[in-house]
C-alpha positions as CSV (number, residue, x, y, z in Angstrom):
1,X,6.6,30.0,15.5
2,X,9.9,29.8,14.7
3,X,10.9,32.5,11.7
4,X,13.9,32.9,9.0
5,X,14.8,34.7,6.3
6,X,16.6,34.1,3.5
7,X,17.2,37.2,0.3
8,X,18.6,35.7,-2.4
9,X,19.9,37.4,-5.4
10,X,19.3,35.3,-8.6
11,X,21.5,38.1,-10.9
12,X,24.9,38.3,-10.1
13,X,25.4,41.3,-11.3
14,X,22.8,43.4,-9.2
15,X,24.4,44.1,-6.3
16,X,22.4,43.3,-2.8
17,X,21.8,47.1,-1.9
18,X,19.9,47.9,-5.3
19,X,18.3,44.7,-4.8
20,X,16.7,45.8,-1.4
21,X,15.8,48.7,-2.6
22,X,14.4,47.2,-5.3
23,X,11.9,45.0,-3.2
24,X,11.0,48.1,-1.1
25,X,9.2,48.6,-4.2
26,X,6.0,46.6,-3.1
27,X,3.6,47.6,-6.0
28,X,5.7,45.4,-8.3
29,X,6.5,42.9,-6.2
30,X,4.9,39.5,-6.6
31,X,3.7,37.1,-3.7
32,X,3.0,33.5,-3.3
33,X,2.7,30.9,-0.4
34,X,4.0,27.7,-0.3
35,X,2.4,25.3,3.0
36,X,4.8,22.1,3.1
37,X,4.1,18.8,4.7
38,X,6.3,15.6,4.4
39,X,5.7,11.9,5.4
40,X,2.3,11.7,5.7
41,X,0.9,8.1,6.9
42,X,-2.2,8.8,8.6
43,X,-5.7,11.2,8.2
44,X,-6.4,11.5,12.0
45,X,-4.9,13.1,14.6
46,X,-2.7,11.6,16.9
47,X,-1.0,11.6,20.4
48,X,-4.4,11.1,21.9
49,X,-6.2,13.6,19.8
50,X,-3.0,16.5,20.6
51,X,-1.3,16.3,17.2
52,X,-1.8,16.1,13.5
53,X,-4.7,15.7,11.6
54,X,-5.1,16.8,7.6
55,X,-8.4,18.3,8.2
56,X,-6.0,21.0,10.4
57,X,-3.8,21.1,7.4
58,X,-6.8,22.0,5.3
59,X,-7.8,25.1,7.9
60,X,-4.2,26.1,7.8
61,X,-4.6,26.2,4.1
62,X,-7.9,28.1,3.9
63,X,-6.0,30.4,6.3
64,X,-3.6,31.4,3.7
65,X,-5.0,30.9,1.0
66,X,-7.5,33.5,2.7
67,X,-4.2,35.9,3.2
68,X,-2.8,35.3,0.0
69,X,-4.3,33.8,-3.2
70,X,-1.7,32.4,-4.7
71,X,-1.1,30.0,-2.2
72,X,-0.1,26.6,-3.3
73,X,0.2,22.6,-0.7
74,X,3.3,20.4,-1.7
75,X,3.6,17.3,0.4
76,X,7.2,16.0,-0.4
77,X,6.6,12.7,-0.5
78,X,5.9,9.1,1.5
79,X,1.9,9.1,1.3
80,X,0.7,6.0,0.3
81,X,2.1,3.7,2.7
82,X,2.6,2.3,5.7
83,X,-0.7,2.9,7.2
84,X,-3.2,0.2,9.1
85,X,-5.8,1.7,7.3
86,X,-3.6,0.9,4.1
87,X,-3.8,-2.4,5.1
88,X,-7.6,-3.1,5.2
89,X,-10.1,-4.2,2.1
90,X,-12.6,-1.8,0.6
91,X,-16.5,-3.0,-0.1
92,X,-15.4,-4.4,-3.2
93,X,-12.3,-6.4,-1.7
94,X,-10.2,-4.6,-2.8
95,X,-6.9,-3.8,-0.7
96,X,-7.5,-0.1,0.4
97,X,-3.0,1.1,0.0
98,X,-3.6,4.6,0.2
99,X,-7.2,5.1,-0.9
100,X,-7.8,6.8,2.4
101,X,-4.9,9.1,1.8
102,X,-5.6,10.2,-1.7
103,X,-9.4,11.3,-0.8
104,X,-8.1,13.0,2.2
105,X,-5.5,14.9,0.6
106,X,-7.8,16.2,-2.5
107,X,-9.6,17.0,0.1
108,X,-7.3,19.5,1.9
109,X,-6.7,21.1,-1.4
110,X,-3.0,19.5,-2.3
111,X,-1.3,21.1,-5.4
112,X,1.9,19.2,-5.9
113,X,3.7,15.9,-4.9
114,X,6.9,13.7,-5.3
115,X,7.3,10.5,-5.1
116,X,8.7,8.6,-1.8
117,X,10.0,5.5,-1.4
118,X,6.9,4.5,0.8
119,X,4.9,5.4,-2.4
120,X,6.6,1.8,-3.9
121,X,6.3,-0.5,-0.9
122,X,3.0,-1.0,-3.6
123,X,3.9,-4.2,-4.9
124,X,1.0,-3.9,-8.1
125,X,1.9,-1.2,-10.5
126,X,-2.0,-1.3,-10.9
127,X,-3.0,-0.5,-7.9
128,X,0.0,2.5,-7.2
129,X,-1.9,3.4,-11.6
130,X,-4.8,4.1,-9.9
131,X,-3.8,5.6,-6.6
132,X,-2.2,8.1,-9.1
133,X,-4.8,8.7,-11.2
134,X,-7.5,9.5,-8.6
135,X,-5.4,11.7,-7.4
136,X,-6.8,15.7,-7.9
137,X,-3.1,17.2,-7.7
138,X,0.0,16.7,-9.6
139,X,3.2,14.7,-9.4
140,X,6.9,14.8,-10.2
141,X,10.0,13.1,-10.4
142,X,12.9,13.3,-12.3
143,X,14.9,10.0,-11.3
144,X,12.1,7.5,-10.8
145,X,11.0,5.8,-14.1
146,X,8.3,2.8,-14.9
147,X,9.5,-0.2,-16.4
148,X,7.5,-1.4,-19.2
149,X,8.8,-4.2,-20.5
150,X,12.9,-3.9,-21.9
151,X,11.5,0.1,-21.9
152,X,12.2,3.0,-18.7
153,X,9.8,4.7,-19.7
154,X,8.1,7.5,-16.7
155,X,5.3,7.2,-14.3
156,X,1.4,8.3,-16.0
157,X,-1.7,10.3,-14.6
158,X,-4.8,10.7,-15.9
159,X,-5.7,14.0,-16.1
160,X,-8.9,15.2,-17.2
161,X,-9.2,11.7,-18.8
162,X,-5.9,12.2,-20.5
163,X,-3.2,9.7,-19.7
164,X,-0.2,12.0,-19.8
165,X,3.9,11.0,-18.2
166,X,4.7,12.8,-14.8
167,X,6.8,15.6,-15.9
168,X,10.7,15.5,-14.2
169,X,9.3,19.0,-13.3
170,X,6.1,21.3,-13.1
171,X,5.7,25.2,-13.6
172,X,2.9,27.2,-11.8
173,X,2.9,31.1,-12.6
174,X,1.7,33.6,-10.0
175,X,0.8,37.1,-10.8
176,X,0.3,40.3,-8.5
177,X,-3.2,41.7,-10.6
178,X,-1.0,44.2,-12.0
179,X,-0.2,42.8,-15.1
180,X,3.2,41.3,-13.9
181,X,3.8,37.4,-13.2
182,X,6.5,35.1,-11.9
183,X,6.9,31.3,-12.6
184,X,8.1,28.6,-10.9
185,X,9.6,25.4,-11.7
186,X,9.3,22.1,-9.1
187,X,11.7,19.9,-9.9
188,X,10.5,16.1,-7.4
189,X,13.8,13.5,-7.2
190,X,13.5,10.1,-4.9
191,X,16.3,8.4,-2.5
192,X,16.8,4.6,-4.3
193,X,15.4,2.7,-2.0
194,X,12.3,0.9,-2.8
195,X,13.1,-1.8,-5.3
196,X,10.2,-3.1,-7.2
197,X,10.4,-4.8,-10.9
198,X,8.5,-2.0,-12.4
199,X,10.7,0.3,-11.0
200,X,13.9,2.0,-12.2
201,X,15.9,4.8,-10.6
202,X,18.0,7.4,-12.6
203,X,21.0,8.5,-11.0
204,X,19.7,11.5,-7.9
205,X,22.6,13.9,-8.6
206,X,22.5,13.8,-12.5
207,X,18.5,13.6,-13.1
208,X,18.1,16.5,-10.8
209,X,21.2,18.5,-12.5
210,X,20.1,18.3,-15.7
211,X,16.6,19.0,-14.9
212,X,17.3,22.0,-13.6
213,X,19.4,23.2,-16.2
214,X,16.6,22.3,-18.4
215,X,13.9,24.2,-16.1
216,X,15.8,27.6,-15.1
217,X,15.7,29.1,-18.1
218,X,12.4,28.9,-18.1
219,X,11.2,29.6,-14.9
220,X,12.2,32.6,-12.7
221,X,12.8,30.6,-9.3
222,X,12.8,27.0,-8.9
223,X,12.3,24.9,-5.6
224,X,13.2,20.6,-5.5
225,X,10.5,18.6,-3.7
226,X,12.8,16.2,-2.4
227,X,12.6,13.0,-0.9
228,X,16.3,12.3,0.6
229,X,18.3,11.6,3.5
230,X,18.9,15.4,4.8
231,X,22.9,14.6,3.9
232,X,21.3,13.8,0.8
233,X,19.8,16.8,0.3
234,X,22.5,18.9,1.8
235,X,25.3,17.4,-0.6
236,X,22.7,17.7,-3.8
237,X,22.4,21.6,-3.0
238,X,26.0,21.6,-3.6
239,X,26.4,19.8,-6.1
240,X,23.7,22.1,-8.1
241,X,23.5,25.5,-6.7
242,X,20.9,27.8,-7.3
243,X,17.9,26.7,-6.3
244,X,15.6,28.5,-4.3
245,X,14.4,25.9,-2.0
246,X,13.8,21.9,-1.0
247,X,11.1,21.4,0.3
248,X,12.1,17.9,1.8
249,X,11.1,14.3,3.4
250,X,12.0,11.8,4.8
251,X,13.6,12.7,7.9
252,X,10.0,13.2,9.8
253,X,11.8,15.6,12.1
254,X,11.7,19.3,11.7
255,X,14.6,20.5,10.7
256,X,16.1,23.4,8.3
257,X,19.6,24.1,6.9
258,X,21.4,26.3,4.9
259,X,23.9,25.3,2.0
260,X,24.7,28.7,0.1
261,X,21.9,29.9,-1.6
262,X,19.6,27.2,-0.8
263,X,16.8,26.7,2.1
264,X,16.3,22.9,3.3
265,X,13.3,22.8,5.2
266,X,11.6,19.2,6.9
267,X,8.7,18.9,9.2
268,X,7.9,16.8,11.4
269,X,6.2,13.7,10.0
270,X,2.0,13.4,9.9
271,X,1.5,16.5,9.4
272,X,2.5,17.5,13.1
273,X,4.2,21.0,12.1
274,X,4.2,22.1,8.5
275,X,5.9,24.8,6.9
276,X,5.4,28.0,5.4
277,X,7.1,29.4,2.8
278,X,6.4,33.2,1.6
279,X,8.2,34.0,-1.0
280,X,8.3,38.0,-2.4
281,X,9.7,38.9,-5.9
282,X,11.1,41.7,-7.4
283,X,10.8,41.2,-11.5
284,X,13.5,44.6,-12.4
285,X,15.6,42.8,-9.8
286,X,15.4,39.4,-10.2
287,X,15.4,38.9,-6.3
288,X,13.6,36.2,-3.9
289,X,13.1,36.4,-0.4
290,X,12.1,33.9,1.5
291,X,10.4,33.7,4.9
292,X,9.7,30.1,6.2
293,X,8.1,29.5,9.9
294,X,7.1,26.3,11.0
295,X,3.5,26.0,12.1
296,X,2.5,23.6,15.0
297,X,-0.6,21.5,13.8
298,X,-2.7,20.2,17.0
299,X,-6.0,21.0,18.9
300,X,-5.7,24.7,19.0
301,X,-6.4,24.2,15.3
302,X,-10.1,23.7,13.5
303,X,-11.0,21.1,11.5
304,X,-11.8,21.9,7.8
305,X,-15.4,20.8,7.3
306,X,-15.1,19.2,3.7
307,X,-12.1,17.5,4.6
308,X,-13.2,16.1,8.1
309,X,-16.2,14.7,6.4
310,X,-13.7,11.9,4.3
311,X,-11.6,11.9,7.5
312,X,-15.2,10.7,9.6
313,X,-16.2,8.0,6.6
314,X,-12.4,6.2,6.5
315,X,-11.7,6.7,10.1
316,X,-15.0,4.6,10.9
317,X,-14.4,2.6,9.0
318,X,-11.3,1.4,11.0
319,X,-13.0,2.3,14.0
320,X,-15.4,-0.6,13.2
321,X,-12.6,-3.3,11.4
322,X,-10.7,-3.0,14.8
323,X,-13.9,-3.4,17.2
324,X,-14.6,-6.7,15.2
325,X,-11.0,-7.5,16.2
326,X,-11.9,-6.8,19.3
327,X,-9.9,-3.2,20.0
328,X,-10.5,0.4,21.3
329,X,-8.8,2.7,18.8
330,X,-8.3,5.2,21.3
331,X,-8.1,3.2,24.5
332,X,-4.6,4.3,26.3
333,X,-2.3,1.6,27.1
334,X,1.1,3.8,27.5
335,X,1.9,6.9,29.2
336,X,5.1,8.0,27.7
337,X,7.6,10.2,29.2
338,X,10.5,9.7,26.2
339,X,9.1,8.5,22.7
340,X,9.5,5.4,21.4
341,X,11.5,5.3,18.6
342,X,9.9,3.7,15.4
343,X,11.4,5.5,12.4
344,X,12.2,2.9,9.6
345,X,15.7,4.5,9.1
346,X,16.3,3.7,13.0
347,X,15.0,0.7,13.8
348,X,16.4,-1.2,11.1
349,X,19.8,-0.3,11.6
350,X,20.4,-0.5,15.4
351,X,18.6,-1.3,18.5
352,X,15.3,0.5,19.9
353,X,13.6,1.6,22.8
354,X,10.1,0.1,20.7
355,X,12.2,-2.8,19.2
356,X,13.4,-3.7,23.3
357,X,9.6,-3.4,24.6
358,X,8.4,-5.9,21.6
359,X,10.9,-8.4,22.6
360,X,10.5,-8.2,26.8
361,X,6.7,-7.9,25.5
362,X,7.6,-11.4,23.5
363,X,9.3,-13.1,27.0
364,X,6.8,-11.8,29.3
365,X,4.2,-14.4,26.7
366,X,6.5,-16.8,26.6
367,X,8.5,-16.8,29.3
368,X,12.3,-18.6,29.4
369,X,13.8,-18.8,26.6
370,X,17.2,-18.2,26.0
371,X,16.8,-15.2,23.1
372,X,13.6,-13.1,21.9
373,X,14.0,-11.4,18.8
374,X,11.9,-10.1,15.2
375,X,12.2,-8.2,12.6
376,X,12.4,-5.7,11.9
377,X,10.6,-4.9,9.0
378,X,7.5,-6.1,11.2
379,X,7.4,-2.8,12.9
380,X,5.6,-0.9,9.5
381,X,5.2,2.5,11.5
382,X,8.5,4.8,10.6
383,X,7.4,7.3,12.8
384,X,7.9,7.8,16.7
385,X,5.6,8.1,19.4
386,X,5.2,10.6,21.8
387,X,2.8,11.6,24.8
388,X,0.3,8.3,25.2
389,X,0.4,4.8,23.2
390,X,-2.8,3.4,22.0
391,X,-4.4,0.5,20.9
392,X,-4.2,2.0,17.5
393,X,-0.9,3.1,17.6
394,X,-0.1,-0.8,18.5
395,X,-2.1,-1.9,15.3
396,X,0.0,0.9,13.0
397,X,3.3,-0.1,14.2
398,X,2.0,-4.0,13.9
399,X,-0.4,-3.7,10.6
400,X,0.4,-7.1,10.0
401,X,-0.1,-8.5,13.1
402,X,1.2,-12.2,13.2
403,X,1.9,-15.1,16.7
404,X,4.6,-15.9,17.8
405,X,6.7,-19.3,18.2
406,X,9.2,-21.1,20.3
407,X,11.8,-22.8,18.4
408,X,15.0,-24.6,18.8
409,X,18.0,-24.5,17.3
410,X,21.8,-25.6,18.0
411,X,24.5,-22.9,18.5
412,X,25.7,-22.8,15.8
413,X,22.4,-21.5,13.7
414,X,21.5,-18.9,16.2
415,X,25.4,-17.7,15.8
416,X,24.2,-18.0,11.7
417,X,21.0,-16.0,13.0
418,X,22.8,-13.4,15.1
419,X,25.3,-12.4,12.6
420,X,23.3,-12.4,9.4
421,X,20.0,-10.1,11.8
422,X,22.2,-8.1,13.2
423,X,24.8,-7.2,10.3
424,X,23.9,-8.3,7.5
425,X,20.6,-7.4,7.4
426,X,21.7,-4.2,8.7
427,X,19.0,-1.5,7.1
428,X,16.8,-4.0,6.0
429,X,13.8,-5.7,7.5
430,X,15.5,-8.8,8.3
431,X,17.9,-6.6,10.6
432,X,16.7,-7.8,14.4
433,X,15.2,-6.2,17.0
434,X,16.4,-8.8,19.8
435,X,17.0,-9.2,23.7
436,X,19.3,-11.6,25.8
437,X,22.3,-12.1,23.0
438,X,25.2,-9.8,24.0
439,X,27.9,-9.1,22.0
440,X,31.4,-10.1,22.5
441,X,34.7,-10.8,21.2
442,X,34.6,-14.2,20.5
443,X,31.3,-13.7,19.1
444,X,27.8,-13.4,21.3
445,X,27.0,-14.5,25.0
446,X,24.0,-15.9,26.0
447,X,22.5,-15.5,29.4
448,X,26.1,-14.3,30.3
449,X,27.9,-17.0,28.9
450,X,29.9,-17.8,25.6
451,X,27.8,-19.4,22.7
452,X,28.4,-23.1,22.1
453,X,28.0,-23.8,19.0
454,X,26.8,-27.6,19.8
455,X,24.5,-26.8,22.7
456,X,20.7,-26.4,21.5
457,X,19.5,-23.1,22.2
458,X,15.7,-22.0,22.3
459,X,14.5,-18.7,20.5
460,X,10.9,-17.5,20.5
461,X,10.3,-15.1,17.3
462,X,8.2,-14.3,15.0
463,X,6.0,-17.0,13.2
464,X,6.9,-15.1,9.7
465,X,10.4,-15.3,10.7
466,X,10.3,-18.9,11.6
467,X,9.1,-20.0,8.1
468,X,12.9,-19.0,6.6
469,X,10.5,-15.8,4.7
470,X,13.2,-12.8,5.6
471,X,16.0,-12.2,3.5
472,X,18.8,-14.1,4.6
473,X,17.4,-16.5,7.1
474,X,15.6,-18.6,4.8
475,X,17.7,-21.5,6.9
476,X,15.1,-20.8,9.5
477,X,12.2,-22.9,7.6
478,X,14.5,-26.3,8.0
479,X,13.6,-26.4,12.0
480,X,10.1,-26.9,13.6
481,X,8.3,-24.8,15.8
482,X,5.3,-24.5,18.7
483,X,3.0,-22.7,18.2
484,X,0.1,-21.9,21.4
485,X,-3.2,-20.2,19.9
486,X,-3.3,-18.7,23.1
487,X,-0.6,-16.9,26.0
488,X,-0.6,-16.7,29.4
489,X,-0.1,-13.2,30.3
490,X,-0.7,-11.6,33.7
491,X,-3.4,-14.0,35.0
492,X,-5.2,-13.8,31.4
493,X,-5.8,-15.4,28.4
494,X,-4.2,-13.6,25.4
495,X,-4.8,-14.3,21.4
496,X,-1.2,-15.4,19.8
497,X,-1.2,-12.1,18.1
498,X,2.1,-9.7,18.7
499,X,-0.3,-6.9,18.7
500,X,-2.1,-8.4,21.6
501,X,1.2,-9.5,23.5
502,X,2.7,-5.6,23.3
503,X,-0.7,-4.3,24.2
504,X,-1.3,-6.4,27.5
505,X,2.4,-5.7,27.8
506,X,2.1,-2.1,27.9
507,X,-0.8,-2.0,29.7
508,X,1.0,-3.5,32.4
509,X,3.9,-1.4,32.5
510,X,1.3,1.9,32.6
511,X,4.6,4.4,32.1
512,X,7.7,4.7,30.5
């Protein structure tokens, strides 16, 4: 495990030398440990069973608790969505929508979480409320509020049968068993990305600063639980100095940064890695030392039995449903020598290899079109794939499925489609992954020739997009399209669904 160490003087009047001396007085020190995960959408291991898995993360927490009873687990946002499981329905006909995540995180013993942008993928606030109330861990956020009529109020969480406002900060007390204790304040904050009618964001910096100013005199150490882009994390740490650690999320890639006295850490998505932060606090000097290490969560770690029991329950539901749909979740369809890029921040802003391969799969299914394109919002993985791709990986990339269709539109509309999908919609789900259209000084080259505004062009695209249901591309609904229930691919009939099409193409490709 890689490790790094930071010692922070919380009182400017204490010299570093005297602080080091005080830390050596171990009888007075108070130690606690934080296990950090972030951006977890899958409860089971990935990459053919080699990477991640919440039952393995639960084992790590148990090991840390055995080492030090002052151990907590924290999740820096993004867990209720997206996932293929979340699109399914339970026995009562209710969409699962993160139910599996809450139950598994409860079992693993998660202590605290903040909201990520994907928590607000849940468009029905009543469903979000159910997931919050079912959580046995506590939430904190200083800048996300619920709109209630003409009021902006904190979200609530039912704890011991009582509805309580989700606080802008939490305080946890740790002791050393010698009558000495310290208080740690946790402040949650989320980037204002997702938009819902029930949701309001306060300014990130101002809300975090005001909360920090409130909690700093009540706690000995302050920790941020931040679901922000790393650039925003660094700026926030500079704007609000004095926070010992930012437990960060959103970027999906393991990293660590220093901004003056603040450490910023992010683990890999889907618990492929976790951060372990060991704090040592000396009450006389008020100095804290943080030793942080990256823990790889892989198949060398045993599954924690009670958590695995919950995982197995949910995974069996998925396996059964996938079998009924004609899929095998564990069947490998593509061997990878490089990752397939599908992080939301990338797939919605630039061409990625996964988007390009999907468009190529579409061209294999319906050959002969001028341009093949899909809305990046249909790719819901928000992660990268490594080592192998299974049928389950394809389904969790395209959880909503859907057919592809052929359409003819005039060149002037094709130019509008490309301009909107590649420029106007950048950063949104309507950003287009496409092949065959190349930007040029005069506009676009189609099959190597300048786009002609009066010419009719054949395009292939998802039915959802063809119906004009994507942002700023409603005009596509004015045109008719051709749809075929089955497609000929590699001398076989393939049901017209983007998931079947990609799987068939990957199987033929074999390696990438």
